N, CA, C and O atoms as a Tinker XYZ file with bonds, in Angstrom:
   508  protein
     1  N      6.270000   22.412000  -40.921000    73     2
     2  CA     5.480000   21.346000  -40.349000    64     1     3
     3  C      5.898000   21.170000  -38.894000    63     2     4     5
     4  O      7.082000   21.219000  -38.560000    81     3
     5  N      4.931000   20.970000  -38.063000    73     3     6
     6  CA     5.166000   20.821000  -36.622000    64     5     7
     7  C      5.536000   19.379000  -36.312000    63     6     8     9
     8  O      4.825000   18.448000  -36.690000    81     7
     9  N      6.657000   19.205000  -35.619000    73     7    10
    10  CA     7.106000   17.861000  -35.214000    64     9    11
    11  C      6.886000   17.720000  -33.713000    63    10    12    13
    12  O      7.422000   18.511000  -32.937000    81    11
    13  N      6.121000   16.742000  -33.298000    73    11    14
    14  CA     5.786000   16.542000  -31.878000    64    13    15
    15  C      6.510000   15.310000  -31.368000    63    14    16    17
    16  O      6.203000   14.191000  -31.778000    81    15
    17  N      7.460000   15.508000  -30.487000    73    15    18
    18  CA     8.241000   14.391000  -29.949000    64    17    19
    19  C      7.439000   13.627000  -28.899000    63    18    20    21
    20  O      6.833000   14.254000  -28.030000    81    19
    21  N      7.414000   12.299000  -28.948000    73    19    22
    22  CA     6.669000   11.507000  -27.955000    64    21    23
    23  C      7.142000   11.761000  -26.530000    63    22    24    25
    24  O      6.337000   11.735000  -25.599000    81    23
    25  N      8.444000   12.008000  -26.346000    73    23    26
    26  CA     8.960000   12.252000  -24.996000    64    25    27
    27  C      8.382000   13.539000  -24.425000    63    26    28    29
    28  O      8.106000   13.622000  -23.229000    81    27
    29  N      8.197000   14.545000  -25.280000    73    27    30
    30  CA     7.626000   15.810000  -24.819000    64    29    31
    31  C      6.195000   15.590000  -24.332000    63    30    32    33
    32  O      5.800000   16.122000  -23.295000    81    31
    33  N      5.422000   14.807000  -25.084000    73    31    34
    34  CA     4.053000   14.516000  -24.673000    64    33    35
    35  C      4.033000   13.779000  -23.339000    63    34    36    37
    36  O      3.251000   14.118000  -22.450000    81    35
    37  N      4.895000   12.768000  -23.200000    73    35    38
    38  CA     4.968000   12.009000  -21.949000    64    37    39
    39  C      5.317000   12.922000  -20.786000    63    38    40    41
    40  O      4.708000   12.835000  -19.720000    81    39
    41  N      6.290000   13.795000  -20.986000    73    39    42
    42  CA     6.663000   14.737000  -19.932000    64    41    43
    43  C      5.502000   15.647000  -19.568000    63    42    44    45
    44  O      5.286000   15.936000  -18.391000    81    43
    45  N      4.755000   16.101000  -20.563000    73    43    46
    46  CA     3.611000   16.973000  -20.303000    64    45    47
    47  C      2.543000   16.242000  -19.496000    63    46    48    49
    48  O      1.955000   16.818000  -18.580000    81    47
    49  N      2.290000   14.983000  -19.827000    73    47    50
    50  CA     1.301000   14.191000  -19.090000    64    49    51
    51  C      1.753000   13.992000  -17.646000    63    50    52    53
    52  O      0.958000   14.141000  -16.718000    81    51
    53  N      3.024000   13.656000  -17.459000    73    51    54
    54  CA     3.545000   13.449000  -16.103000    64    53    55
    55  C      3.496000   14.747000  -15.317000    63    54    56    57
    56  O      3.105000   14.746000  -14.150000    81    55
    57  N      3.885000   15.854000  -15.935000    73    55    58
    58  CA     3.860000   17.148000  -15.239000    64    57    59
    59  C      2.435000   17.510000  -14.835000    63    58    60    61
    60  O      2.208000   17.995000  -13.726000    81    59
    61  N      1.483000   17.280000  -15.722000    73    59    62
    62  CA     0.085000   17.561000  -15.394000    64    61    63
    63  C     -0.412000   16.700000  -14.250000    63    62    64    65
    64  O     -1.152000   17.171000  -13.387000    81    63
    65  N     -0.005000   15.434000  -14.241000    73    63    66
    66  CA    -0.404000   14.534000  -13.154000    64    65    67
    67  C      0.193000   14.976000  -11.834000    63    66    68    69
    68  O     -0.479000   14.942000  -10.802000    81    67
    69  N      1.456000   15.394000  -11.859000    73    67    70
    70  CA     2.099000   15.848000  -10.630000    64    69    71
    71  C      1.444000   17.118000  -10.094000    63    70    72    73
    72  O      1.310000   17.286000   -8.882000    81    71
    73  N      1.035000   18.010000  -10.993000    73    71    74
    74  CA     0.351000   19.224000  -10.546000    64    73    75
    75  C     -0.980000   18.877000   -9.882000    63    74    76    77
    76  O     -1.342000   19.469000   -8.866000    81    75
    77  N     -1.701000   17.928000  -10.449000    73    75    78
    78  CA    -2.961000   17.493000   -9.860000    64    77    79
    79  C     -2.718000   16.852000   -8.511000    63    78    80    81
    80  O     -3.453000   17.112000   -7.558000    81    79
    81  N     -1.688000   16.012000   -8.417000    73    79    82
    82  CA    -1.347000   15.354000   -7.166000    64    81    83
    83  C     -0.951000   16.377000   -6.114000    63    82    84    85
    84  O     -1.355000   16.264000   -4.957000    81    83
    85  N     -0.170000   17.369000   -6.500000    73    83    86
    86  CA     0.245000   18.421000   -5.571000    64    85    87
    87  C     -0.974000   19.169000   -5.048000    63    86    88    89
    88  O     -1.046000   19.479000   -3.859000    81    87
    89  N     -1.929000   19.461000   -5.918000    73    87    90
    90  CA    -3.136000   20.166000   -5.486000    64    89    91
    91  C     -3.917000   19.338000   -4.474000    63    90    92    93
    92  O     -4.438000   19.886000   -3.503000    81    91
    93  N     -4.007000   18.022000   -4.684000    73    91    94
    94  CA    -4.730000   17.166000   -3.748000    64    93    95
    95  C     -4.022000   17.110000   -2.400000    63    94    96    97
    96  O     -4.675000   17.112000   -1.357000    81    95
    97  N     -2.681000   17.060000   -2.413000    73    95    98
    98  CA    -1.922000   17.020000   -1.163000    64    97    99
    99  C     -2.080000   18.324000   -0.411000    63    98   100   101
   100  O     -2.289000   18.323000    0.802000    81    99
   101  N     -1.982000   19.455000   -1.132000    73    99   102
   102  CA    -2.140000   20.762000   -0.494000    64   101   103
   103  C     -3.536000   20.886000    0.098000    63   102   104   105
   104  O     -3.704000   21.396000    1.206000    81   103
   105  N     -4.540000   20.417000   -0.642000    73   103   106
   106  CA    -5.911000   20.483000   -0.147000    64   105   107
   107  C     -6.081000   19.641000    1.111000    63   106   108   109
   108  O     -6.735000   20.067000    2.063000    81   107
   109  N     -5.495000   18.450000    1.116000    73   107   110
   110  CA    -5.573000   17.578000    2.288000    64   109   111
   111  C     -4.853000   18.200000    3.470000    63   110   112   113
   112  O     -5.363000   18.173000    4.590000    81   111
   113  N     -3.659000   18.768000    3.233000    73   111   114
   114  CA    -2.903000   19.399000    4.312000    64   113   115
   115  C     -3.645000   20.617000    4.844000    63   114   116   117
   116  O     -3.638000   20.859000    6.051000    81   115
   117  N     -4.281000   21.383000    3.974000    73   115   118
   118  CA    -5.025000   22.559000    4.415000    64   117   119
   119  C     -6.202000   22.142000    5.295000    63   118   120   121
   120  O     -6.532000   22.829000    6.262000    81   119
   121  N     -6.826000   21.032000    4.964000    73   119   122
   122  CA    -7.958000   20.561000    5.757000    64   121   123
   123  C     -7.507000   20.075000    7.131000    63   122   124   125
   124  O     -8.290000   20.095000    8.081000    81   123
   125  N     -6.238000   19.634000    7.248000    73   123   126
   126  CA    -5.734000   19.120000    8.508000    64   125   127
   127  C     -5.026000   20.185000    9.335000    63   126   128   129
   128  O     -4.660000   19.926000   10.482000    81   127
   129  N     -4.822000   21.388000    8.773000    73   127   130
   130  CA    -4.105000   22.444000    9.488000    64   129   131
   131  C     -4.912000   22.900000   10.706000    63   130   132   133
   132  O     -6.137000   23.000000   10.635000    81   131
   133  N     -4.230000   23.177000   11.826000    73   131   134
   134  CA    -4.953000   23.634000   13.007000    64   133   135
   135  C     -5.558000   25.018000   12.769000    63   134   136   137
   136  O     -4.978000   25.855000   12.078000    81   135
   137  N     -6.714000   25.235000   13.348000    73   135   138
   138  CA    -7.400000   26.517000   13.196000    64   137   139
   139  C     -6.693000   27.588000   14.023000    63   138   140   141
   140  O     -6.159000   27.302000   15.094000    81   139
   141  N     -6.695000   28.817000   13.520000    73   139   142
   142  CA    -6.104000   29.941000   14.224000    64   141   143
   143  C     -7.083000   30.407000   15.310000    63   142   144   145
   144  O     -8.280000   30.135000   15.214000    81   143
   145  N     -6.587000   31.103000   16.337000    73   143   146
   146  CA    -7.475000   31.624000   17.374000    64   145   147
   147  C     -8.573000   32.504000   16.768000    63   146   148   149
   148  O     -8.362000   33.170000   15.754000    81   147
   149  N     -9.745000   32.494000   17.405000    73   147   150
   150  CA   -10.907000   33.201000   16.871000    64   149   151
   151  C    -10.650000   34.695000   16.704000    63   150   152   153
   152  O    -11.154000   35.297000   15.755000    81   151
   153  N     -9.872000   35.314000   17.608000    73   151   154
   154  CA    -9.656000   36.739000   17.497000    64   153   155
   155  C     -8.734000   37.096000   16.335000    63   154   156   157
   156  O     -8.753000   38.238000   15.877000    81   155
   157  N     -7.936000   36.167000   15.851000    73   155   158
   158  CA    -7.007000   36.455000   14.771000    64   157   159
   159  C     -7.704000   36.462000   13.411000    63   158   160   161
   160  O     -7.248000   37.138000   12.489000    81   159
   161  N     -8.799000   35.719000   13.278000    73   159   162
   162  CA    -9.499000   35.670000   12.009000    64   161   163
   163  C    -10.963000   35.304000   12.241000    63   162   164   165
   164  O    -11.357000   34.884000   13.329000    81   163
   165  N    -11.737000   35.472000   11.205000    73   163   166
   166  CA   -13.155000   35.121000   11.273000    64   165   167
   167  C    -13.275000   33.609000   11.411000    63   166   168   169
   168  O    -12.332000   32.889000   11.082000    81   167
   169  N    -14.416000   33.112000   11.891000    73   167   170
   170  CA   -14.592000   31.666000   12.024000    64   169   171
   171  C    -14.303000   30.964000   10.697000    63   170   172   173
   172  O    -14.824000   31.345000    9.649000    81   171
   173  N    -13.473000   29.944000   10.765000    73   171   174
   174  CA   -13.084000   29.214000    9.561000    64   173   175
   175  C    -14.199000   28.271000    9.134000    63   174   176   177
   176  O    -14.789000   27.563000    9.950000    81   175
   177  N    -14.466000   28.279000    7.855000    73   175   178
   178  CA   -15.425000   27.346000    7.287000    64   177   179
   179  C    -14.667000   26.073000    6.939000    63   178   180   181
   180  O    -13.577000   26.146000    6.372000    81   179
   181  N    -15.217000   24.910000    7.265000    73   179   182
   182  CA   -14.513000   23.678000    6.912000    64   181   183
   183  C    -14.406000   23.546000    5.396000    63   182   184   185
   184  O    -15.317000   23.923000    4.658000    81   183
   185  N    -13.271000   23.000000    4.944000    73   183   186
   186  CA   -13.077000   22.789000    3.513000    64   185   187
   187  C    -14.109000   21.772000    3.039000    63   186   188   189
   188  O    -14.359000   20.771000    3.712000    81   187
   189  N    -14.704000   22.032000    1.887000    73   187   190
   190  CA   -15.692000   21.071000    1.385000    64   189   191
   191  C    -15.022000   19.734000    1.101000    63   190   192   193
   192  O    -13.922000   19.674000    0.551000    81   191
   193  N    -15.698000   18.680000    1.481000    73   191   194
   194  CA   -15.162000   17.336000    1.262000    64   193   195
   195  C    -15.211000   17.019000   -0.230000    63   194   196   197
   196  O    -16.192000   17.307000   -0.915000    81   195
   197  N    -14.137000   16.426000   -0.704000    73   195   198
   198  CA   -14.091000   15.972000   -2.086000    64   197   199
   199  C    -14.038000   14.451000   -2.066000    63   198   200   201
   200  O    -13.738000   13.860000   -1.029000    81   199
   201  N    -14.320000   13.816000   -3.182000    73   199   202
   202  CA   -14.216000   12.348000   -3.201000    64   201   203
   203  C    -12.817000   11.867000   -2.793000    63   202   204   205
   204  O    -12.688000   10.837000   -2.131000    81   203
   205  N    -11.777000   12.601000   -3.182000    73   203   206
   206  CA   -10.419000   12.194000   -2.817000    64   205   207
   207  C    -10.174000   12.314000   -1.318000    63   206   208   209
   208  O     -9.593000   11.410000   -0.719000    81   207
   209  N    -10.606000   13.411000   -0.700000    73   207   210
   210  CA   -10.389000   13.568000    0.743000    64   209   211
   211  C    -11.237000   12.568000    1.523000    63   210   212   213
   212  O    -10.809000   12.071000    2.564000    81   211
   213  N    -12.431000   12.273000    1.028000    73   211   214
   214  CA   -13.282000   11.279000    1.688000    64   213   215
   215  C    -12.652000    9.884000    1.599000    63   214   216   217
   216  O    -12.694000    9.118000    2.562000    81   215
   217  N    -12.074000    9.564000    0.450000    73   215   218
   218  CA   -11.422000    8.270000    0.269000    64   217   219
   219  C    -10.222000    8.142000    1.205000    63   218   220   221
   220  O    -10.034000    7.101000    1.835000    81   219
   221  N     -9.416000    9.188000    1.298000    73   219   222
   222  CA    -8.262000    9.176000    2.205000    64   221   223
   223  C     -8.720000    9.007000    3.652000    63   222   224   225
   224  O     -8.099000    8.268000    4.415000    81   223
   225  N     -9.796000    9.684000    4.033000    73   223   226
   226  CA   -10.313000    9.582000    5.403000    64   225   227
   227  C    -10.802000    8.164000    5.698000    63   226   228   229
   228  O    -10.583000    7.653000    6.796000    81   227
   229  N    -11.458000    7.527000    4.737000    73   227   230
   230  CA   -11.937000    6.154000    4.932000    64   229   231
   231  C    -10.767000    5.189000    5.132000    63   230   232   233
   232  O    -10.835000    4.289000    5.969000    81   231
   233  N     -9.699000    5.380000    4.364000    73   231   234
   234  CA    -8.529000    4.505000    4.498000    64   233   235
   235  C     -7.856000    4.737000    5.849000    63   234   236   237
   236  O     -7.476000    3.784000    6.530000    81   235
   237  N     -7.707000    6.015000    6.238000    73   235   238
   238  CA    -7.136000    6.327000    7.560000    64   237   239
   239  C     -7.943000    5.639000    8.660000    63   238   240   241
   240  O     -7.370000    5.041000    9.570000    81   239
   241  N     -9.270000    5.724000    8.577000    73   239   242
   242  CA   -10.130000    5.129000    9.601000    64   241   243
   243  C     -9.988000    3.611000    9.620000    63   242   244   245
   244  O     -9.925000    3.009000   10.691000    81   243
   245  N     -9.937000    2.994000    8.457000    73   243   246
   246  CA    -9.803000    1.530000    8.390000    64   245   247
   247  C     -8.495000    1.075000    9.029000    63   246   248   249
   248  O     -8.461000    0.052000    9.714000    81   247
   249  N     -7.433000    1.819000    8.811000    73   247   250
   250  CA    -6.145000    1.475000    9.423000    64   249   251
   251  C     -6.213000    1.689000   10.932000    63   250   252   253
   252  O     -5.736000    0.855000   11.702000    81   251
   253  N     -6.806000    2.803000   11.355000    73   251   254
   254  CA    -6.910000    3.109000   12.786000    64   253   255
   255  C     -7.781000    2.083000   13.515000    63   254   256   257
   256  O     -7.542000    1.800000   14.689000    81   255
   257  N     -8.778000    1.526000   12.841000    73   255   258
   258  CA    -9.695000    0.574000   13.470000    64   257   259
   259  C     -9.112000   -0.838000   13.600000    63   258   260   261
   260  O     -9.656000   -1.661000   14.337000    81   259
   261  N     -8.025000   -1.122000   12.901000    73   259   262
   262  CA    -7.390000   -2.445000   12.965000    64   261   263
   263  C     -6.270000   -2.379000   14.004000    63   262   264   265
   264  O     -5.250000   -1.728000   13.781000    81   263
   265  N     -6.460000   -3.049000   15.131000    73   263   266
   266  CA    -5.504000   -2.957000   16.243000    64   265   267
   267  C     -4.090000   -3.382000   15.859000    63   266   268   269
   268  O     -3.124000   -2.871000   16.426000    81   267
   269  N     -3.951000   -4.295000   14.917000    73   267   270
   270  CA    -2.626000   -4.785000   14.520000    64   269   271
   271  C     -1.800000   -3.719000   13.799000    63   270   272   273
   272  O     -0.572000   -3.739000   13.873000    81   271
   273  N     -2.461000   -2.790000   13.101000    73   271   274
   274  CA    -1.734000   -1.773000   12.323000    64   273   275
   275  C     -2.149000   -0.347000   12.679000    63   274   276   277
   276  O     -1.782000    0.596000   11.980000    81   275
   277  N     -2.905000   -0.185000   13.751000    73   275   278
   278  CA    -3.457000    1.126000   14.099000    64   277   279
   279  C     -2.397000    2.208000   14.260000    63   278   280   281
   280  O     -2.657000    3.365000   13.931000    81   279
   281  N     -1.225000    1.871000   14.750000    73   279   282
   282  CA    -0.185000    2.873000   14.963000    64   281   283
   283  C      0.306000    3.529000   13.686000    63   282   284   285
   284  O      0.832000    4.641000   13.724000    81   283
   285  N      0.142000    2.860000   12.565000    73   283   286
   286  CA     0.604000    3.421000   11.297000    64   285   287
   287  C     -0.298000    4.545000   10.792000    63   286   288   289
   288  O      0.125000    5.340000    9.952000    81   287
   289  N     -1.501000    4.623000   11.276000    73   287   290
   290  CA    -2.457000    5.632000   10.807000    64   289   291
   291  C     -1.878000    7.033000   10.934000    63   290   292   293
   292  O     -2.173000    7.905000   10.117000    81   291
   293  N     -1.056000    7.254000   11.954000    73   291   294
   294  CA    -0.486000    8.579000   12.181000    64   293   295
   295  C      0.857000    8.778000   11.490000    63   294   296   297
   296  O      1.322000    9.912000   11.379000    81   295
   297  N      1.491000    7.706000   11.024000    73   295   298
   298  CA     2.853000    7.837000   10.505000    64   297   299
   299  C      2.983000    7.693000    8.998000    63   298   300   301
   300  O      4.006000    8.087000    8.438000    81   299
   301  N      1.984000    7.143000    8.325000    73   299   302
   302  CA     2.088000    7.011000    6.871000    64   301   303
   303  C      1.283000    8.107000    6.194000    63   302   304   305
   304  O      0.356000    8.672000    6.774000    81   303
   305  N      1.657000    8.395000    4.949000    73   303   306
   306  CA     0.921000    9.371000    4.148000    64   305   307
   307  C      0.029000    8.617000    3.181000    63   306   308   309
   308  O      0.447000    7.656000    2.536000    81   307
   309  N     -1.201000    9.075000    3.099000    73   307   310
   310  CA    -2.142000    8.525000    2.134000    64   309   311
   311  C     -2.492000    9.666000    1.192000    63   310   312   313
   312  O     -3.179000   10.614000    1.570000    81   311
   313  N     -2.013000    9.560000   -0.029000    73   311   314
   314  CA    -2.223000   10.610000   -1.021000    64   313   315
   315  C     -3.213000   10.074000   -2.046000    63   314   316   317
   316  O     -3.024000    8.992000   -2.603000    81   315
   317  N     -4.275000   10.845000   -2.287000    73   315   318
   318  CA    -5.301000   10.421000   -3.236000    64   317   319
   319  C     -5.465000   11.499000   -4.293000    63   318   320   321
   320  O     -5.640000   12.675000   -3.971000    81   319
   321  N     -5.407000   11.100000   -5.542000    73   319   322
   322  CA    -5.611000   12.009000   -6.659000    64   321   323
   323  C     -6.471000   11.311000   -7.701000    63   322   324   325
   324  O     -6.087000   10.279000   -8.251000    81   323
   325  N     -7.628000   11.880000   -7.961000    73   323   326
   326  CA    -8.576000   11.313000   -8.922000    64   325   327
   327  C     -8.869000    9.841000   -8.642000    63   326   328   329
   328  O     -8.979000    9.036000   -9.566000    81   327
   329  N     -8.993000    9.498000   -7.363000    73   327   330
   330  CA    -9.329000    8.142000   -6.967000    64   329   331
   331  C     -8.152000    7.188000   -6.910000    63   330   332   333
   332  O     -8.317000    6.035000   -6.512000    81   331
   333  N     -6.959000    7.644000   -7.303000    73   331   334
   334  CA    -5.766000    6.807000   -7.248000    64   333   335
   335  C     -5.047000    7.072000   -5.932000    63   334   336   337
   336  O     -4.783000    8.220000   -5.576000    81   335
   337  N     -4.733000    5.999000   -5.217000    73   335   338
   338  CA    -4.169000    6.097000   -3.873000    64   337   339
   339  C     -2.689000    5.734000   -3.906000    63   338   340   341
   340  O     -2.292000    4.754000   -4.535000    81   339
   341  N     -1.880000    6.537000   -3.219000    73   339   342
   342  CA    -0.466000    6.244000   -3.046000    64   341   343
   343  C     -0.176000    6.216000   -1.554000    63   342   344   345
   344  O     -0.439000    7.187000   -0.844000    81   343
   345  N      0.365000    5.104000   -1.085000    73   343   346
   346  CA     0.744000    4.956000    0.319000    64   345   347
   347  C      2.238000    5.209000    0.435000    63   346   348   349
   348  O      3.032000    4.587000   -0.270000    81   347
   349  N      2.626000    6.122000    1.324000    73   347   350
   350  CA     4.043000    6.455000    1.494000    64   349   351
   351  C      4.400000    6.416000    2.967000    63   350   352   353
   352  O      3.585000    6.752000    3.826000    81   351
   353  N      5.619000    6.006000    3.245000    73   351   354
   354  CA     6.097000    5.928000    4.615000    64   353   355
   355  C      6.829000    4.621000    4.828000    63   354   356   357
   356  O      7.310000    4.006000    3.877000    81   355
   357  N      6.912000    4.196000    6.084000    73   355   358
   358  CA     7.631000    2.967000    6.392000    64   357   359
   359  C      6.783000    2.030000    7.243000    63   358   360   361
   360  O      5.888000    2.453000    7.975000    81   359
   361  N      7.093000    0.755000    7.120000    73   359   362
   362  CA     6.440000   -0.294000    7.904000    64   361   363
   363  C      7.532000   -1.163000    8.504000    63   362   364   365
   364  O      8.625000   -1.270000    7.947000    81   363
   365  N      7.234000   -1.787000    9.643000    73   363   366
   366  CA     8.223000   -2.634000   10.319000    64   365   367
   367  C      8.446000   -3.961000    9.629000    63   366   368   369
   368  O      9.518000   -4.553000    9.751000    81   367
   369  N      7.439000   -4.439000    8.903000    73   367   370
   370  CA     7.563000   -5.763000    8.291000    64   369   371
   371  C      6.764000   -5.819000    6.997000    63   370   372   373
   372  O      5.912000   -4.972000    6.725000    81   371
   373  N      7.067000   -6.842000    6.211000    73   371   374
   374  CA     6.319000   -7.061000    4.975000    64   373   375
   375  C      4.849000   -7.353000    5.297000    63   374   376   377
   376  O      3.958000   -6.949000    4.550000    81   375
   377  N      4.599000   -8.048000    6.397000    73   375   378
   378  CA     3.221000   -8.358000    6.795000    64   377   379
   379  C      2.443000   -7.072000    7.099000    63   378   380   381
   380  O      1.287000   -6.938000    6.698000    81   379
   381  N      3.073000   -6.128000    7.805000    73   379   382
   382  CA     2.402000   -4.856000    8.088000    64   381   383
   383  C      2.146000   -4.088000    6.796000    63   382   384   385
   384  O      1.069000   -3.522000    6.609000    81   383
   385  N      3.136000   -4.068000    5.905000    73   383   386
   386  CA     2.988000   -3.382000    4.618000    64   385   387
   387  C      1.803000   -3.967000    3.845000    63   386   388   389
   388  O      0.979000   -3.229000    3.304000    81   387
   389  N      1.726000   -5.298000    3.801000    73   387   390
   390  CA     0.631000   -5.952000    3.079000    64   389   391
   391  C     -0.715000   -5.682000    3.745000    63   390   392   393
   392  O     -1.715000   -5.491000    3.054000    81   391
   393  N     -0.753000   -5.664000    5.076000    73   391   394
   394  CA    -2.009000   -5.418000    5.787000    64   393   395
   395  C     -2.518000   -3.999000    5.523000    63   394   396   397
   396  O     -3.714000   -3.788000    5.321000    81   395
   397  N     -1.609000   -3.041000    5.526000    73   395   398
   398  CA    -1.998000   -1.653000    5.250000    64   397   399
   399  C     -2.486000   -1.538000    3.809000    63   398   400   401
   400  O     -3.506000   -0.905000    3.538000    81   399
   401  N     -1.744000   -2.159000    2.886000    73   399   402
   402  CA    -2.149000   -2.144000    1.483000    64   401   403
   403  C     -3.494000   -2.809000    1.265000    63   402   404   405
   404  O     -4.286000   -2.354000    0.440000    81   403
   405  N     -3.760000   -3.882000    1.994000    73   403   406
   406  CA    -5.038000   -4.591000    1.866000    64   405   407
   407  C     -6.201000   -3.705000    2.297000    63   406   408   409
   408  O     -7.270000   -3.738000    1.688000    81   407
   409  N     -5.993000   -2.908000    3.353000    73   407   410
   410  CA    -7.053000   -1.982000    3.797000    64   409   411
   411  C     -7.355000   -0.981000    2.692000    63   410   412   413
   412  O     -8.519000   -0.723000    2.387000    81   411
   413  N     -6.307000   -0.415000    2.091000    73   411   414
   414  CA    -6.503000    0.553000    1.010000    64   413   415
   415  C     -7.148000   -0.110000   -0.206000    63   414   416   417
   416  O     -8.038000    0.468000   -0.829000    81   415
   417  N     -6.698000   -1.326000   -0.545000    73   415   418
   418  CA    -7.266000   -2.068000   -1.676000    64   417   419
   419  C     -8.763000   -2.304000   -1.489000    63   418   420   421
   420  O     -9.545000   -2.156000   -2.428000    81   419
   421  N     -9.155000   -2.673000   -0.262000    73   419   422
   422  CA   -10.557000   -2.982000    0.021000    64   421   423
   423  C    -11.447000   -1.747000   -0.158000    63   422   424   425
   424  O    -12.620000   -1.870000   -0.510000    81   423
   425  N    -10.895000   -0.581000    0.081000    73   423   426
   426  CA   -11.696000    0.642000   -0.001000    64   425   427
   427  C    -11.629000    1.278000   -1.386000    63   426   428   429
   428  O    -12.657000    1.668000   -1.939000    81   427
   429  N    -10.419000    1.385000   -1.955000    73   427   430
   430  CA   -10.241000    2.089000   -3.225000    64   429   431
   431  C    -10.236000    1.162000   -4.435000    63   430   432   433
   432  O    -10.394000    1.619000   -5.567000    81   431
   433  N    -10.057000   -0.125000   -4.205000    73   431   434
   434  CA    -9.936000   -1.070000   -5.311000    64   433   435
   435  C     -8.473000   -1.381000   -5.555000    63   434   436   437
   436  O     -7.632000   -0.482000   -5.583000    81   435
   437  N     -8.178000   -2.643000   -5.730000    73   435   438
   438  CA    -6.789000   -3.095000   -5.834000    64   437   439
   439  C     -6.021000   -2.393000   -6.950000    63   438   440   441
   440  O     -4.840000   -2.087000   -6.787000    81   439
   441  N     -6.671000   -2.136000   -8.074000    73   439   442
   442  CA    -5.990000   -1.515000   -9.214000    64   441   443
   443  C     -5.759000   -0.020000   -9.009000    63   442   444   445
   444  O     -5.068000    0.614000   -9.807000    81   443
   445  N     -6.326000    0.544000   -7.956000    73   443   446
   446  CA    -6.204000    1.976000   -7.719000    64   445   447
   447  C     -5.218000    2.324000   -6.616000    63   446   448   449
   448  O     -5.135000    3.483000   -6.211000    81   447
   449  N     -4.468000    1.345000   -6.121000    73   447   450
   450  CA    -3.575000    1.586000   -4.980000    64   449   451
   451  C     -2.130000    1.259000   -5.353000    63   450   452   453
   452  O     -1.835000    0.193000   -5.892000    81   451
   453  N     -1.241000    2.205000   -5.051000    73   451   454
   454  CA     0.199000    1.981000   -5.180000    64   453   455
   455  C      0.769000    1.949000   -3.768000    63   454   456   457
   456  O      0.801000    2.972000   -3.085000    81   455
   457  N      1.213000    0.790000   -3.334000    73   455   458
   458  CA     1.764000    0.638000   -1.989000    64   457   459
   459  C      3.262000    0.910000   -2.054000    63   458   460   461
   460  O      4.054000    0.019000   -2.363000    81   459
   461  N      3.640000    2.150000   -1.761000    73   459   462
   462  CA     5.042000    2.565000   -1.801000    64   461   463
   463  C      5.678000    2.563000   -0.417000    63   462   464   465
   464  O      6.676000    3.249000   -0.193000    81   463
   465  N      5.117000    1.806000    0.506000    73   463   466
   466  CA     5.702000    1.726000    1.842000    64   465   467
   467  C      7.020000    0.962000    1.753000    63   466   468   469
   468  O      7.147000    0.003000    0.992000    81   467
   469  N      7.990000    1.399000    2.538000    73   467   470
   470  CA     9.279000    0.710000    2.579000    64   469   471
   471  C      9.410000   -0.008000    3.914000    63   470   472   473
   472  O      8.881000    0.441000    4.930000    81   471
   473  N     10.118000   -1.124000    3.899000    73   471   474
   474  CA    10.307000   -1.912000    5.108000    64   473   475
   475  C     11.502000   -1.361000    5.876000    63   474   476   477
   476  O     12.623000   -1.332000    5.369000    81   475
   477  N     11.245000   -0.924000    7.107000    73   475   478
   478  CA    12.287000   -0.443000    8.012000    64   477   479
   479  C     12.044000   -1.161000    9.333000    63   478   480   481
   480  O     11.165000   -0.766000   10.099000    81   479
   481  N     12.823000   -2.225000    9.614000    73   479   482
   482  CA    12.563000   -3.045000   10.797000    64   481   483
   483  C     12.532000   -2.262000   12.110000    63   482   484   485
   484  O     11.857000   -2.673000   13.054000    81   483
   485  N     13.249000   -1.145000   12.183000    73   483   486
   486  CA    13.273000   -0.355000   13.415000    64   485   487
   487  C     12.131000    0.645000   13.514000    63   486   488   489
   488  O     11.988000    1.311000   14.539000    81   487
   489  N     11.307000    0.764000   12.459000    73   487   490
   490  CA    10.194000    1.715000   12.473000    64   489   491
   491  C      9.209000    1.314000   13.564000    63   490   492   493
   492  O      8.840000    0.143000   13.664000    81   491
   493  N      8.793000    2.242000   14.355000    73   491   494
   494  CA     7.862000    1.957000   15.446000    64   493   495
   495  C      6.565000    2.734000   15.230000    63   494   496   497
   496  O      6.570000    3.965000   15.263000    81   495
   497  N      5.453000    2.025000   15.008000    73   495   498
   498  CA     4.190000    2.745000   14.913000    64   497   499
   499  C      3.814000    3.250000   16.303000    63   498   500   501
   500  O      4.174000    2.646000   17.313000    81   499
   501  N      3.100000    4.341000   16.338000    73   499   502
   502  CA     2.655000    4.881000   17.618000    64   501   503
   503  C      1.288000    4.314000   17.938000    63   502   504   505
   504  O      0.341000    4.528000   17.182000    81   503
   505  N      1.165000    3.597000   19.038000    73   503   506
   506  CA    -0.127000    2.990000   19.429000    64   505   507
   507  C     -0.787000    3.795000   20.507000    63   506   508
   508  O     -1.875000    3.444000   20.962000    81   507
């Protein structure tokens, strides 16, 4: 008789989620990679937009459009996998962290955002 341990199932689910997340990050990074010179390769076709990359782009734009937190647009990571958003990086204050999270919440939905930003008072956003 086959015995299936609950911990094994949980590990399998987490591993599958991480693989999906890794694929979304790689896809996002590939879309942001600089193009090689034309003579080195054929003209590059833009990566097709996916709902996850479009969602990340909307959040980036919302942060960039808000003058109070615009500098963070270039310094934080916005990772989207199956519509779930994870914010990573640092913020100078709890107010900045909440403002960035609020932008993501407004676009992706509050239940779909994990604000993993850490408070580092010396962190300087680039304006």
